[in-house]
N, C-alpha and C positions, 0 to 999 in steps of 0.2 A: 488345526485344532490344538496341536502341541504348543504353538506360539501363545494361544489364549491361556492355556494351562500355565505356562511359564510366567506370563504377565500376572495372572491371578496369584500364583505362588509368591511372586515378588511383593505384590501388594499385601499379602497376609504376613510376610516376614516384616515389612515396614510397620503394618498395623500392630502386630504383636510386640515389636520393639518399642513403639510409642506407648502402648498400654503398660508394658513392663517398666519402661523408664519413668512414667508418671507415678507408678506405685513406689518405686525406689526413691523418687524425688520427695514424695510426701514423707517418707520415713527419714530421709537424710536432711531435709530442710530445717535449719535452725534459726533463720532470721526473717521470718514472715508470719502472717496471720495463720497460715497452714501449720506452722510449727507450734503455735499456741494451741490449736485444735488437737493436733496429733499427740501432743504431750499431756493434754488435759482429758481427752476423750478416748476411752478404749475402743469405741465403735469406729472412729476414724482410722485407728491403727489396724483394726480388723479389716476395714475396707481397703487399706493400702496393701495388705497381704493378699487379699482377694484379687486386686488388680494385678499384682505380680504373678499370681497363679494363672489368671486369665490370659495375661500377655504371653507367658511361657507356653500355655496350652494352645493359644492361637498360632504361635510360630511352629509348634510341633504339628498341629493340624494342617497347616499350609504345606509342610514337608510331606506328610502322609498322603494328603490329597493329590499332590503332584506325583508322588510315587505310584499311587493307585491308578491315576489317569494314564500315565506313560506306560505302565506295565499291564493295564487293564485288569486290575485286581478289584473285584466288586466289593469284597468285605472291607477293604480300606476306604473305598469311596463311601460305603454305607456308614462306617465309623466317622468319617469326615463330616458327612451330612448330619449325623446325630449330634456330634459335639458342637457343630455350628448352631444347630437349633437350640441346644441347651444354653449356650452362651448368649444367644440372641434373646431367648425367653428370660434369662436371668437379668439381662440389661433392662428389658422392658419392665420386669417386676421391680427392680431397684428404682427406676425412674418413677414408677407409680407410687412406691412407698415414700420417696422424697417429696413428691407433689402433694400427696394426701396428708403427710405428717409434717409439712413445712412449719406449721405453727408450733408444734411440739419441739421440732429441731431448733427453732428460733429461741424458745424458752430455755432449752438446754444450753444453747450457746450463750445466752445472757447469764445464766447461772455460773457457767464456767469462767467468764470474764470477770463478773462481779466478785466471785470467790478469789480469783487471782489478785484483784486490786486490794481486797481486804487483807490478804495474807502477804502482800508484797513486802519483802525485806531485803534490801541490798546486801546485807551481810550473810544471807543464807546461800551458801555456795551450792547446796543441793538443788536449789530451784533457780540457779543462775541462768541456765539456758532458756528456761521458760520465761523468766522475767525479762531477759535481754530481747527475746522475740517480741514480747508485748511492747517494750520500749521502742523497738524498731517500727512496729505498726503505728504507734502514736506519732513518731517522728515523721514517717513517710506520708501518712494520711493527713498530718497536721490536725490531730484531734486529741481529745482528752476523756478518758473513761469510756464506758460503753454507750450510755445515753447522755453523758455530760460530766464535767469536772466535779460536780457535787458528790459523785460516788467515791471519790478519793478521800472525802472527809471521814469515811468509815474505816479507813486504814488505821490499824492499831498504833503504828509508829507516829503517824501524823496527829492522831488524837492525843497521844501522850505529850506531844510538843505543841498542843493548842493550835495546830494548823499553821504554825509559823514557818513551816517548810512546805514544799510542794514538789511534785514529780518533775524532774528536769526534762524528760522527754515530752511533756505536755507544753512546755514553755513556748511562747511566741518570740522569745529573744534568742538571737544567734549565739550570744554568750553562754546561755544555759545549755543550748543544744550541743555545744562543744563537749560538755560533760557527758551527754548521751544516756546516762542511766542514773538511778538513785534519786536522792532528794536534794533540792537547792534551797538555800536560805532566803526568806522573804525579808527585804531590807526595811520596809516601813510597816510597823505593826502598832496596833492600839492596845496599850496596857499588856503587851506581850501575848496577845491573842489575835486570831484572824479567822476568816472564812474563805471558802473557795472563790468568792467574789473578789477577794483582795489579791488573788494570785494572778501573775502575768501569764496566763495560759490560754489556749484555744478554747473557744466556747462550744464548738461542734463536738458531739460524741462520735466515737469511732463506728457506731452502728450505721449511721447515715453514710459514712464514707465507704464502708464495706458493701452496703446495699447498692450504692451508686456504682461501685466497681463491677458488681455482678450485672447490673443493668447495662453498663457500657460494653461488657464482654459477653452478654447473653447470646448475641447473634453468632459469635465465634464458637461458643460452647455448643449451641444447638447445631451449627453447621458441622462441627467435628463429629458429634453423636450421630447425626443423620448420615454422614459419609461412612462411618463405621458400620452402621446398620445396612446400608446399600451394598457395601462390599461383602458383608456376610450373606445377604440374600443372593447376590450374584454367585457366590461360592456354593450355596445350597442348590440353586437352579442348575448350575453347571454340573455338579456331582450327580444329580438326579438324571440329567440328560445323558451323561456318560454311562451311568448304570444301565439305562434303557438301551443305549447303543450296543454295549457289550452283550446284554441279554439277547438282542436281536441277532447279533453276529453269531452267538453260540448256536442259535437255532438254524442258521443258514449253513453252519458247518456240519450239521447232522446228515449223514448219507441217506439218500432216498432209497426206499425198498423197492 
């Protein structure tokens, strides 16, 4: 029995460390689409802090569960079971909210990216990290804008220059990608004006690329979530079984009259 307890304890330490590390990565990441979201959306930052808390709590619960099982302390096993149940119910509730609110979340995400594009200014050092993250996304996915390059026409700087410049990170030319950020000059213009159709940029919007990435990795995401839930259920079942065994042993130790 003790071997089972130690194995489960080790699994919970690994599980807690993974959840904790994922939360820290969301906050620390500065060069991916996650960075764009966490710097633009307070809800994602809150979610990252919740993940860090859940990860730390999971590791603590693994330790307390092991301590309670080895020393046959029923109150620790009860606390272990209760915390696991709360964590599991919270995860289920979060999954349901994401599923039923996915259209709202998509709209919010679209607003975040469109707002970022409209206000994009390479000279604004205060927003440099956020803008660099979006440039990274456009470069890596080989896309432009959220639904397409036309969204960049609403950028204030490009409008003032009659669209004779375009975002370098959108370019399909390796020469421009070497620049990596900011705006590049359009060589051929008609009467000093242009439209997004004249830009040497990718036609695909980043929305399609992000959705494709999610589809490609959906199996992995679901597998990890299922594995986490199974481990938590095993922990709950084991803690209840140990509680019953301790309870039964207590009765057998009572002297007969």
